[in-house]
Each structure stands twice: as structure tokens, then as C-alpha cells.
C-alpha positions in Angstrom: -4.5 -41.4 1.2 -6.7 -38.3 0.8 -3.9 -36.8 3.9 -1.3 -38.1 2.0 -2.5 -36.6 -1.6 -2.9 -33.2 0.4 0.3 -32.7 1.7 1.4 -33.9 -1.6 -0.2 -31.5 -3.5 0.4 -28.9 -0.4 4.3 -29.3 -1.0 4.7 -29.5 -4.4 2.6 -26.2 -5.2 4.2 -24.5 -2.4 7.5 -25.8 -3.3 7.3 -24.4 -7.0 5.8 -21.3 -6.2 8.2 -20.0 -3.9 11.3 -20.8 -6.7 8.9 -18.6 -9.0 7.5 -21.2 -11.4 4.6 -19.9 -13.3 1.4 -20.9 -11.0 -0.8 -22.9 -13.9 2.9 -25.0 -14.3 3.2 -25.4 -10.9 -0.8 -26.3 -9.9 -0.6 -28.9 -13.2 2.9 -30.3 -11.4 1.1 -30.7 -8.1 -2.3 -32.2 -9.3 0.5 -35.4 -11.3 2.5 -35.9 -8.4 -1.0 -36.5 -6.4 -2.0 -38.7 -9.0 0.6 -41.1 -9.1 0.0 -42.0 -5.6 -2.9 -44.4 -7.7 -1.9 -44.0 -11.2 1.0 -45.2 -13.3 3.6 -42.5 -14.7 2.7 -42.1 -18.2 -1.6 -42.6 -17.2 -1.1 -39.7 -14.7 -0.3 -37.9 -17.3 -2.1 -38.8 -20.3 -5.4 -38.7 -18.0 -4.2 -35.0 -16.7 -3.9 -33.2 -20.3 -7.2 -35.0 -21.3 -8.5 -33.2 -18.5 -6.6 -29.9 -19.4 -8.2 -30.4 -23.0 -11.5 -31.1 -22.2 -11.9 -28.2 -19.8 -11.5 -25.7 -22.5 -14.0 -27.2 -24.9 -16.7 -25.0 -23.6 -18.8 -22.7 -25.8 -19.2 -20.7 -22.6 -15.6 -19.7 -22.1 -16.0 -17.4 -25.5 -17.3 -14.5 -23.2 -13.8 -14.6 -21.0 -11.8 -12.3 -24.3 -14.6 -10.6 -25.2 -15.2 -9.2 -21.6 -11.6 -8.8 -21.8 -11.6 -6.8 -24.6 -14.0 -4.4 -24.0 -12.6 -3.5 -20.8 -9.2 -2.7 -22.3 -10.9 -0.8 -25.1 -12.8 1.4 -22.1 -10.2 1.9 -20.3 -8.0 3.3 -22.9 -11.1 5.3 -24.0 -10.9 8.1 -22.1 -14.6 7.7 -20.3 -13.0 8.1 -16.4 -13.8 11.7 -16.5 -17.3 11.3 -17.9 -17.9 9.2 -15.5 -16.5 11.1 -12.3 -19.1 14.1 -13.5 -22.1 11.9 -13.4 -20.7 10.1 -10.3 -20.7 13.8 -8.4 -23.8 14.4 -9.9 -25.0 11.7 -8.2 -23.4 11.3 -5.0 -21.8 15.2 -5.0 -24.6 17.0 -2.4 -23.9 14.4 0.8 -21.4 15.2 3.6 -18.0 14.1 1.9 -19.3 14.8 -1.3 -15.9 14.1 -3.1 -14.8 10.7 -1.4 -19.1 10.2 -2.3 -17.9 10.9 -5.9 -14.7 8.7 -5.5 -16.7 5.6 -4.3 -19.7 6.2 -6.9 -17.2 6.6 -10.2 -15.5 3.3 -9.2 -18.6 1.2 -9.0 -19.3 2.8 -12.3 -16.5 3.0 -13.7 -15.2 -0.9 -12.4 -18.1 -2.2 -14.1 -17.4 -1.0 -17.5 -14.0 -2.2 -17.3 -14.2 -5.4 -15.5 -10.9 -4.7 -13.3 -10.8 -3.0 -9.8 -6.7 -2.0 -10.5 -8.6 0.3 -13.9 -11.0 1.8 -11.3 -8.9 2.6 -9.1 -6.2 4.0 -11.0 -8.4 5.5 -13.1 -10.7 7.3 -10.9 -8.4 7.7 -8.1 -6.1 9.3 -10.2 -8.6 12.1 -11.0 -10.3 12.1 -7.3 -7.6 11.6 -4.6 -6.0 14.5 -5.6 -8.9 16.8 -5.4 -9.7 15.0 -2.1 -6.6 16.0 -1.0 -6.6 20.2 -2.7 -9.9 20.0 -0.8 -8.7 19.6 3.2 -9.8 15.4 3.3 -7.3 13.5 5.2 -4.8 11.5 2.3 -5.2 8.7 4.1 -8.6 8.6 4.3 -8.6 9.3 0.5 -6.6 6.5 0.2 -8.8 4.6 1.8 -11.6 5.2 0.1 -10.5 4.5 -3.3 -9.0 1.1 -2.0 -12.3 0.3 -0.1 -14.5 0.7 -3.4 -12.1 0.0 -6.3 -13.4 -4.3 -5.8 -17.1 -3.3 -6.3 -16.1 -4.3 -10.3 -15.1 -7.3 -9.5 -19.2 -8.2 -8.4 -21.0 -6.1 -10.5 -21.7 -7.5 -13.9 -19.5 -8.4 -16.1 -17.2 -10.2 -14.6 -14.7 -12.6 -15.6 -14.8 -14.1 -12.1 -18.3 -15.4 -12.1 -17.5 -16.7 -15.4 -15.0 -18.6 -14.3 -16.4 -20.1 -11.0 -19.7 -21.4 -13.4 -17.3 -23.2 -15.6 -15.5 -24.6 -12.2 -19.0 -25.0 -10.4 -20.2 -27.4 -13.3 -22.6 -25.4 -15.0 -24.4 -22.2 -12.2 -25.9 -20.1 -14.6 -23.6 -16.8 -15.7 -27.1 -14.7 -15.9 -27.8 -15.6 -12.1 -24.4 -15.1 -10.9 -24.3 -11.7 -12.8 -27.5 -10.6 -11.1 -27.0 -11.6 -7.9 -23.1 -10.2 -8.1 -24.2 -7.0 -9.3 -26.8 -6.7 -5.7 -23.9 -8.0 -3.9 -21.9 -4.7 -5.4 -24.3 -2.5 -5.2 -24.3 -3.0 -1.4 -20.9 -2.6 -1.2 -20.6 0.6 -2.8 -23.9 1.4 -0.9 -22.2 0.6 2.7 -19.2 2.0 2.3 -21.3 5.5 1.7 -22.8 5.5 4.6 -19.7 4.2 6.4 -18.1 7.6 4.4 -20.9 10.3 4.8 -21.0 9.8 9.0 -17.1 9.9 9.1 -17.5 13.0 6.5 -20.3 14.3 9.1 -18.3 13.9 12.0 -15.0 15.5 10.8 -17.4 18.6 8.9 -16.8 17.7 5.1 -19.5 18.9 3.2 -21.4 18.3 0.4 -20.9 20.2 -3.1 -24.4 23.0 -4.2 -27.2 21.3 -6.1 -26.1 22.0 -10.1 -28.4 23.4 -12.3 -30.8 21.3 -14.6 -28.3 22.2 -17.6 -25.7 21.2 -15.9 -26.9 18.3 -14.9 -28.7 17.0 -18.5 -25.3 17.9 -20.1 -23.3 15.2 -17.5 -26.1 12.9 -18.1 -25.7 13.0 -21.7 -21.9 12.6 -21.5 -21.8 9.5 -19.8 -25.1 8.2 -20.9 -23.2 6.3 -23.7 -20.7 4.9 -21.6 -23.5 4.2 -18.9 -25.6 2.5 -21.3 -23.1 -0.6 -21.5 -24.2 -1.2 -17.8 -28.0 -1.5 -18.8 -27.5 -3.6 -21.9 -26.0 -6.2 -20.2 -28.0 -6.7 -17.2 -31.7 -6.0 -18.8 -30.6 -8.6 -21.7 -29.3 -10.7 -19.7 -32.8 -10.3 -17.6 -34.8 -9.8 -20.1 -33.9 -13.0 -21.6 -33.0 -11.7 -25.2 -29.5 -12.9 -24.7 -27.1 -15.3 -22.9 -23.7 -14.4 -21.4 -22.0 -15.5 -24.5 -24.0 -12.9 -26.4 -24.0 -10.4 -24.2 -20.3 -10.4 -24.0 -19.9 -9.9 -28.2 -22.2 -6.8 -28.0 -19.9 -5.5 -25.5 -16.8 -5.2 -27.4 -18.9 -4.4 -30.5 -20.9 -1.2 -28.2 -17.0 -0.3 -26.9 -15.4 -0.2 -30.0 -18.6 2.0 -31.1 -18.1 4.2 -28.1 -14.2 4.1 -28.6 -13.4 4.8 -32.1 -16.7 6.4 -33.6 -19.0 8.5 -31.0 -16.1 9.7 -28.4 -13.1 9.8 -31.0 -10.6 9.2 -27.7 -8.5 6.1 -29.4 -7.5 6.1 -32.9 -7.9 3.0 -34.7 -4.6 1.7 -35.2 -5.1 1.5 -31.2 -7.4 -1.6 -31.9 -4.2 -4.3 -32.8 -2.8 -3.2 -29.6 -6.0 -3.9 -27.2 -5.9 -7.7 -29.6 -2.4 -8.5 -28.3 -3.3 -7.2 -24.8 -6.9 -9.6 -24.6 -4.6 -12.4 -25.8 -2.2 -12.4 -23.2 -4.9 -12.1 -20.5 -6.6 -14.6 -21.9 -4.3 -17.0 -22.6 -3.0 -16.8 -18.9 -6.8 -17.1 -17.7 -7.5 -20.1 -20.3 -4.1 -22.0 -19.1 -4.8 -21.2 -15.2 -8.2 -22.8 -16.0 -6.9 -25.8 -17.5 -4.5 -26.3 -15.1 -7.5 -26.3 -12.4 -9.4 -29.2 -14.0 -6.2 -31.3 -13.7 -5.7 -30.4 -10.3 -10.0 -31.0 -9.7 -9.8 -34.2 -10.8 -6.6 -35.6 -9.0 -8.2 -33.9 -5.9 -11.6 -35.5 -6.4 -9.6 -39.0 -7.9 -7.8 -38.7 -4.7 -10.7 -38.1 -2.1 -9.8 -34.5 -0.8 -12.9 -32.8 -0.7 -14.6 -35.5 0.9 -11.8 -35.5 3.7 -12.4 -31.9 3.8 -16.0 -31.7 4.2 -15.8 -34.4 6.7 -13.7 -32.9 8.8 -14.9 -29.6 8.6 -18.6 -31.1 9.3 -16.9 -33.1 12.4 -16.3 -29.8 13.9 -20.0 -28.7 13.3 -22.7 -29.5 11.4 -24.4 -26.5 11.9 -25.2 -24.5 9.0 -24.6 -21.1 10.8 -20.9 -22.5 12.1 -19.9 -24.0 8.7 -20.4 -21.0 6.8 -18.8 -19.1 8.9 -15.9 -21.8 8.8 -15.2 -21.6 5.2 -15.8 -17.5 4.9 -12.7 -17.3 7.6 -11.1 -19.7 5.3 -11.6 -17.7 1.9 -10.9 -14.4 3.2 -7.7 -15.5 4.6 -7.1 -17.6 1.0 -7.2 -13.8 -0.4 -4.9 -12.2 1.5 -2.8 -14.6 -0.2 -3.8 -15.6 -3.5 -5.1 -13.9 -6.2 -9.0 -14.3 -7.5 -8.9 -16.2 -10.3 -6.3 -19.1 -9.0 -8.0 -18.8 -5.7 -11.5 -19.5 -7.0 -9.8 -23.0 -9.4 -8.4 -24.4 -6.4 -11.0 -23.8 -4.2 -14.1 -23.7 -5.6 -13.8 -28.0 -5.9 -13.1 -28.4 -2.5 -15.6 -25.5 -0.6 -18.5 -26.2 -2.8 -19.4 -29.7 -1.8 -19.7 -28.2 2.0 -21.5 -25.3 0.8 -24.5 -28.1 -1.1 -24.1 -29.9 2.1 -25.5 -27.8 4.4 -28.2 -26.8 1.8 -26.6 -23.7 -0.3 -27.5 -23.4 -3.4 -24.5 -22.9 -6.1 -25.2 -19.6 -7.4 -25.4 -17.5 -4.1 -21.9 -19.4 -2.8 -20.6 -18.3 -6.2 -21.1 -14.5 -4.8 -19.9 -15.3 -1.5 -16.7 -16.8 -2.5 -15.9 -13.2 -5.1 -17.3 -11.4 -2.8 -15.1 -12.8 0.6 -12.3 -13.1 -2.7 -12.7 -9.3 -3.6 -11.4 -7.8 0.2 -8.8 -10.1 0.2 -7.7 -7.7 -3.0 -7.6 -5.3 -0.8 -5.9 -6.3 2.7 -2.4 -7.1 3.2 -0.1 -8.8 3.1 -1.1 -8.8 -1.3 -3.4 -7.7 -1.9 -2.8 -5.9 -5.0 -5.6 -2.8 -4.3 -4.3 -2.3 -1.7 -0.8 -1.4 -2.4 -2.0 0.0 -6.2 -4.5 2.2 -4.7 -1.7 3.5 -2.0 0.9 4.8 -4.6 -2.1 6.6 -6.0 -2.3 8.3 -3.4 1.5 8.8 -2.4 0.5 7.3 0.9 2.4 4.9 2.4 0.5 1.4 3.1 1.0 1.3 7.4 -1.2 4.9 6.6 -4.0 3.3 4.0 -4.3 0.1 6.3 -4.9 2.1 9.7 -7.8 4.7 7.3 -9.1 1.4 6.1 -10.1 0.0 9.4 -13.8 1.6 9.3 -14.4 0.2 5.7 -13.3 -3.8 6.5 -15.7 -3.8 9.3 -18.2 -2.5 7.0 -17.2 -4.9 4.7 -17.8 -7.9 6.9 -20.8 -6.9 8.2 -21.8 -6.5 4.6 -20.3 -9.7 4.3 -22.4 -11.9 6.8 -25.5 -10.4 5.6 -24.9 -11.7 1.9 -23.5 -15.0 3.5 -26.7 -15.5 6.2 -29.1 -13.9 4.2 -29.7 -15.6 0.4 -32.6 -13.4 -0.2 -30.8 -10.4 -0.2 -29.2 -11.4 -3.8 -31.1 -14.1 -4.7 -34.4 -12.0 -5.2 -33.1 -10.4 -8.7 -32.2 -14.0 -10.5 -35.5 -15.1 -9.0 -37.4 -12.2 -10.3 -35.0 -12.9 -13.5 -36.6 -16.9 -13.3 -33.0 -17.7 -13.0 
């Protein structure tokens, strides 16, 4: 039955997706079609609707619109230049200072906004032209911006981890945030090391040391924005707030920044922010509900167990099993956006990961890390095409320059996968 159900799921979903049917509707239709193997039509329809409704009856889901709203406000709040100046202060004296500043800026802005695309356009839009004027290779400048933009998907707040937590059956969002922060920092630091090596070979030097006065002014200008990351991570680590409470604080704080402290956005812009948030939240919620129906259909027809048996038949060695999972997720990430990929493949792969002794929080970080790499790889990676557009270079040129960074990210991925303590020490330190 599992084989037939898998063919029906893939056939219906793939066919509808190719016809341009919205993804959530394609997923729901595929789930109902698979259930028709074992249930009457009315029962399959009723059960799917029941599972979809039940999946949205979760207090934790409140964190999604709140974090989205805080990101929308931050994206329009004029903080990119402040963070670029602060990033230059952190990374400006090492070889390839402008490229290093681009990486640090994307890490900071991506974490605050929660969007790789926003980081790539906001920080890259400032830094890539500066790199070109200073004689940096345009392809290299594009590659640095593209490779560092996805760090915001790992460094909290991250809606990807919230979605994974719900699909995974209650994996701690706080633990995912803290482990993801470590993975995101490792991603960024690895890129900085690679950039430094390339810059040293090409003769791109660092900037002069800033004066204490200038450093203090830059830090003070950036400090209000940076405090959002500190508030969220420290609040969760100390057990003062939950993820939902942290999301509410993030909204209040970003509104104070945009409307009161920086005054870069008029109050009349708030309705447009709310409309954008509702649109984005509605898309995520509909996908989440559809995935609940799909998860039930797969479990009811035995697909996860069949896939698990297939992979474990190849090898029961945990090292080989994890390598297969990584390869599968990397391939999936090349063709599918992160949200739908998490919703579809978590119910299939998480049981296998548990079978080889992998912690659900650790698996969540590995999954998001894989899919984040997918956002900057061809043929569908949105981050790749947006970053090439920001830099005004051909996609092929950006891909060639990305070669060393791809190798570096694969190496960091293997470290995160096979040495769990690398990312799990912070959640354990916080008692999560």
C-alpha cells in the first residue's frame, strides 16, 4: 500500500504543481487522493479537514505572525546602514574588510529581520557597490553576499524553527533557537575565514583602525537594533520568556525603534505593515494546515515506515544514514522552498533520525541548515537569483565564485551533523 500511496502522492502533487495550482491546494489534494486508497471519499474529506483544523489550534503559532510583523517593521525601519557601520567596526580590519563587513552585516540584519532576501537586498545593496568601487571582483562580491544571507534563517528569531517544532511534535522552540544561533554563527565565521584566505591571496587589505570616538558613536547608533537579538536570546536562555512572549516583545520593541527612537517610518505606514503580515501569515498557516493532512495521509498509508525501512535496508550505520538524509535534503532544497520542504519531509525523515539516535532538536538544525544551503543553489534557489540581481552579475558568474563557499558550507554541515555537541551545548547550558 505504501508504494501505491507514494506514487499517488507524488503524481497528484507533481501534476498539480506543474499546472501552477497553489502549493497548499496541491498538497491537500494529494493527501486526499492517497487517503482514498483506504477510506471512502466522504470520510477522507472529513478526516483531512479535521486534521487541518486541529493543526492550527496551537498557542505556539502566535509566534509566527508576531515575528513576521517585527521583521516587516525592521525591514522598513532604516537600520541597514547602522548595522553596516557596526559590522565594519567588527570586521573592518581583517583582509577583505568590505567583504567581511558584508558577511557580518548579513548575519546581524538577517537575524533581526528573519529574512535572507531582506538581508541580501538591504545589506548587499549597500556593500556590493562599495566592493566593486574598491576593486573587488564583481562575482566574488556577489558570492559573499549570497552565501552569507541565509544565516538569518538559523539565527533567531526564525519562523523555520517554529514551523519545524509544530510538525515535529513539540520539539522545544527555545532549544531550536539556541542551537540554531550556534549553527548560524558557525556558518558566518566559516565564510569569514574563507573570505580572509581569498582576500589575502588577492591582496585586498583591511581598513585602518577607527578612533575610540568613532567606534563609540557607531556602536551607540547600532545598539538599539542589536538589543533585539540580545533580548530574545537572553530572555529564552534565562527562562524569562517563552518563544511566543519573545515574539510579542519583538513587535513592541521594533515599533518603538521605527516610530519613536529612529523615527524612520511614519505611523501611517503601520496598516500596510499589518496587511503584509496577514498575507505572509495566511500563506504559512494554509501550508501548515495542508501539511497536517499530508502527514496524516502518509502515516495512515505507512509511507514514513516504508521510507525508513528502505533507507535502513541500505545501511544501519548511523553515519551512512545521516549522510543519505543530508544528500536527500540538499537535493530537496535545490528545488523546493524551505517552508514546504519542512512541512513535507519532517514526518518522513524525523522517525529515521530518531531510529539512529538523533535528538529532534539536533535534526531540526541539520534540516534547516541543509535547506538554507538550498536557497543559494541552482536551479531554483531564490537567494542565488536575488543576490545576482543585487550585484548586477550573471547567475553563472555568481555560481563560479560561490564554489569555495559551497565547499566550506558542506564542511560546516558535516561538522554540525556528526558532532552534535557543536550546536547542542548552548541549549543544554540553558537546561533545555
